[in-house]
C-alpha positions as CSV (number, residue, x, y, z in Angstrom):
1,M,0.0,0.0,0.0
2,F,3.0,2.4,-0.4
3,R,1.0,4.3,-3.1
4,S,-1.8,5.2,-0.8
5,F,-0.7,8.7,0.2
6,R,0.9,9.4,-3.1
7,S,-2.3,8.4,-5.1
8,T,-4.4,10.5,-2.7
9,L,-2.3,13.6,-3.3
10,F,-2.1,12.8,-7.0
11,L,-5.9,12.9,-7.3
12,M,-6.2,16.1,-5.3
13,L,-3.3,17.9,-6.9
14,L,-4.2,17.2,-10.5
15,G,-7.8,18.2,-10.1
16,M,-7.3,21.2,-7.8
17,I,-4.2,22.8,-9.4
18,L,-5.9,22.8,-12.8
19,T,-8.6,24.9,-11.2
20,A,-6.1,27.2,-9.5
21,C,-6.7,25.8,-6.0
22,R,-4.2,25.2,-3.2
23,T,-3.5,22.0,-1.3
24,D,-0.9,21.5,1.4
25,A,0.2,18.4,3.3
26,R,1.7,18.0,6.7
27,V,3.3,14.8,7.8
28,N,4.2,14.5,11.5
29,V,6.3,11.8,13.2
30,R,5.9,11.5,17.0
31,S,8.0,8.9,18.9
32,D,8.6,8.0,22.6
33,E,11.8,6.7,24.1
34,A,10.8,3.1,23.3
35,G,10.6,4.0,19.6
36,A,6.8,3.7,19.5
37,G,4.6,6.5,18.3
38,L,2.3,7.9,15.6
39,V,2.5,9.2,12.1
40,T,-0.1,11.7,11.1
41,V,-1.1,13.2,7.8
42,D,-3.1,16.4,7.4
43,L,-4.2,17.7,4.1
44,S,-5.2,21.3,4.0
45,L,-7.5,22.7,1.2
46,D,-8.2,26.3,0.5
47,R,-11.8,27.6,0.0
48,A,-11.8,27.0,-3.8
49,A,-10.5,23.4,-3.3
50,T,-13.0,22.8,-0.6
51,I,-15.9,23.9,-2.8
52,G,-14.6,21.7,-5.6
53,L,-14.3,18.7,-3.4
54,G,-17.7,19.4,-1.9
55,T,-19.3,18.3,-5.1
56,G,-17.9,14.8,-4.8
57,D,-17.2,12.3,-2.0
58,S,-14.0,12.9,-0.1
59,R,-14.0,9.2,0.9
60,L,-13.1,8.3,-2.6
61,L,-9.8,10.3,-2.2
62,T,-8.9,8.6,1.0
63,K,-10.1,5.0,0.4
64,D,-6.5,3.8,-0.3
65,L,-5.4,5.2,3.0
66,S,-8.2,3.4,4.9
67,A,-7.4,0.2,3.1
68,G,-3.8,0.6,4.2
69,G,-4.7,0.5,7.9
70,W,-4.9,4.3,8.4
71,A,-7.5,5.9,10.6
72,V,-9.0,8.6,8.3
73,G,-11.4,11.3,9.4
74,G,-13.9,13.1,7.2
75,L,-13.7,16.6,5.7
76,L,-13.6,19.2,8.5
77,P,-14.0,23.0,8.2
78,A,-11.0,25.2,8.6
79,D,-10.3,29.0,8.5
80,A,-11.3,31.2,5.6
81,G,-13.7,28.6,4.2
82,G,-11.1,25.9,3.8
83,S,-11.1,22.4,5.1
84,T,-8.8,19.6,6.3
85,I,-8.6,15.8,6.1
86,H,-6.7,14.0,8.9
87,A,-5.2,10.5,8.8
88,E,-3.0,8.7,11.3
89,K,-1.3,5.3,11.8
90,S,0.5,4.1,14.9
91,F,3.8,2.2,15.1
92,A,5.3,-0.1,17.7
93,D,9.0,0.5,16.9
94,V,11.3,2.4,14.5
95,H,11.1,-0.4,11.9
96,E,7.3,0.0,11.6
97,A,7.8,3.8,11.6
98,N,10.1,3.6,8.6
99,L,7.8,1.2,6.7
100,I,5.0,3.8,7.2
101,L,7.2,6.6,5.9
102,Q,8.0,4.6,2.9
103,Q,4.4,3.7,2.3
104,L,3.5,7.4,2.1
105,T,5.4,8.3,-1.0
106,G,6.9,5.0,-2.3
107,P,10.4,3.4,-2.2
108,K,11.8,6.3,-4.3
109,G,9.5,9.0,-3.3
110,S,9.9,12.4,-1.5
111,L,10.2,10.8,1.9
112,S,12.0,7.6,1.0
113,S,15.3,8.6,2.5
114,V,13.8,9.8,5.8
115,K,14.5,7.3,8.6
116,L,13.7,7.1,12.3
117,I,16.7,5.7,14.2
118,R,16.9,4.6,17.9
119,K,20.1,3.9,19.8
120,K,20.5,2.6,23.3
121,N,23.6,2.3,25.5
122,L,24.6,2.7,29.1
123,A,24.3,6.5,28.9
124,G,20.7,6.3,27.8
125,I,18.6,6.5,24.6
126,E,19.0,8.5,21.4
127,L,16.3,9.1,18.8
128,E,17.1,10.6,15.4
129,L,15.2,11.5,12.3
130,A,17.5,11.8,9.4
131,G,17.3,12.0,5.6
132,S,15.8,14.6,3.2
133,V,12.5,15.7,1.8
134,D,12.9,15.7,-2.0
135,L,10.3,17.3,-4.2
136,R,12.7,18.0,-7.1
137,G,10.5,15.7,-9.2
138,G,7.7,18.2,-9.0
139,L,4.2,16.9,-9.4
140,G,5.8,13.7,-10.8
141,T,6.8,12.9,-7.3
142,F,3.2,11.7,-6.7
143,G,2.7,10.2,-10.1
144,D,3.3,6.7,-11.5
145,P,6.5,5.7,-13.3
146,S,4.4,3.7,-15.7
147,L,2.8,6.9,-17.0
148,K,6.3,8.2,-17.8
149,A,7.2,5.1,-19.7
150,L,3.9,5.1,-21.7
151,T,4.0,8.7,-22.6
152,G,7.7,9.4,-23.0
153,S,7.3,12.3,-20.7
154,S,10.1,13.5,-18.3
155,S,7.5,13.3,-15.5
156,N,5.8,10.5,-13.7
157,L,2.5,12.4,-14.3
158,G,2.8,11.7,-18.0
159,V,2.8,15.5,-18.6
160,D,5.5,18.0,-17.7
161,D,5.0,20.3,-14.8
162,S,5.5,23.3,-17.1
163,E,2.5,22.2,-19.2
164,V,0.3,21.7,-16.1
165,A,1.3,25.1,-14.8
166,R,0.5,26.7,-18.2
167,Q,-2.9,25.1,-18.4
168,A,-3.7,26.1,-14.8
169,G,-2.1,29.5,-15.0
170,V,-0.5,29.1,-11.6
171,D,3.0,28.8,-10.2
172,L,3.2,25.2,-8.9
173,K,5.3,26.3,-5.9
174,D,2.3,28.4,-4.8
175,A,-0.1,25.5,-5.3
176,F,1.3,22.9,-3.0
177,R,3.7,22.6,-0.1
178,L,4.8,19.6,2.0
179,V,5.6,20.1,5.6
180,L,7.4,17.3,7.6
181,S,7.5,17.8,11.3
182,A,8.8,15.6,14.1
183,E,8.4,15.3,17.9
184,L,11.1,13.1,19.4
185,L,10.9,13.0,23.2
186,D,11.0,16.7,24.2
187,V,12.6,17.9,20.9
188,S,10.7,19.1,17.8
189,N,11.3,20.7,14.5
190,Q,9.7,21.0,11.0
191,W,10.8,21.3,7.4
192,D,8.7,23.2,4.9
193,V,9.3,22.2,1.2
194,A,7.8,23.5,-2.0
195,L,7.6,21.6,-5.3
196,G,10.9,21.5,-7.1
197,E,12.9,21.9,-3.8
198,T,14.7,19.5,-1.5
199,Q,15.6,20.0,2.1
200,P,17.8,17.9,4.5
201,V,16.2,16.6,7.7
202,A,18.2,16.2,10.9
203,L,16.8,16.0,14.5
204,K,18.2,14.3,17.5
205,A,16.8,13.8,21.0
206,R,18.5,12.2,24.0
207,R,17.3,10.8,27.3
208,F,20.0,10.0,29.7
209,A,19.7,7.0,31.9
210,Y,20.3,8.8,35.2
211,E,19.4,5.8,37.4
212,A,21.9,3.6,35.4
213,L,24.6,6.3,35.7
214,V,23.9,6.6,39.5
215,G,24.1,2.8,39.8
216,L,27.3,2.7,37.8
217,A,28.8,5.5,40.0
218,A,27.9,3.6,43.1
219,V,29.6,0.5,41.8
220,V,32.7,2.4,40.9
221,V,32.8,4.1,44.3
222,S,32.3,0.7,46.1
223,F,35.1,-0.8,44.0
224,V,37.5,2.1,44.8
225,G,36.5,1.8,48.5
226,L,37.2,-1.9,48.5
227,V,40.6,-1.4,46.8
228,L,41.6,1.3,49.4
229,L,40.4,-0.9,52.2
230,L,42.5,-3.8,51.0
231,A,45.5,-1.6,50.6
232,A,45.1,-0.2,54.1
233,H,44.7,-3.8,55.5
234,K,47.9,-4.8,53.6
235,R,49.8,-1.9,55.1
236,R,48.7,-2.7,58.7
237,N,49.8,-6.3,58.2
238,A,53.1,-5.2,56.8
239,Q,53.7,-2.8,59.7
240,Q,52.9,-5.5,62.3
241,L,55.4,-7.8,60.7
242,G,58.0,-5.1,60.5
243,V,58.1,-5.3,56.7
244,P,58.9,-1.9,55.0
245,V,55.8,-0.6,53.2
């Protein structure tokens, strides 16, 4: 089901951009120290896009997400006559999180290099989100490679972005933006990327294992104390026997 999010955006973008509407997508990754958490997707539509979508059934646009195990809400009103669609999917560990991220835009899509990483050692736990959001493929990022092969186009949409922009009379950078945000423990950040752009992603969060460090310190102190005690005992024995220390 890795095409679910991509195909949803594809249907929205192609129809709405051609009618000079605006659609934005926000993907959020939230993880606790165990590496479990939630991926959410929020699609924001402007007033024109909301009116256009209102003539159809929004469930048709999100059926692939639902079939892929996502919890998908209905079309909700937003500011200035716009609307939003919210979807979310939980994960039990970083492996599941990375599978979900790959499902969103495909194995070579805009989020394919973004990975959630968890490391654990004596000092504690480190969570990291790393990679890049890559929209250099333009609208083709959300298209299908088979269309590119069939049409001979340079885009996976089967038509160049320049032609779509010409027909719609809009700058595609103004028609769609993708925002990736992350909340790792008590650290957060977001990356706002327009069509045609790419942006590196790097966020780290650490939780120190204070109890383990205190325990280790106690062991070290106990060991040092034992060594000093044995050394003092050895000196006393040597003095009693008249052996130079």
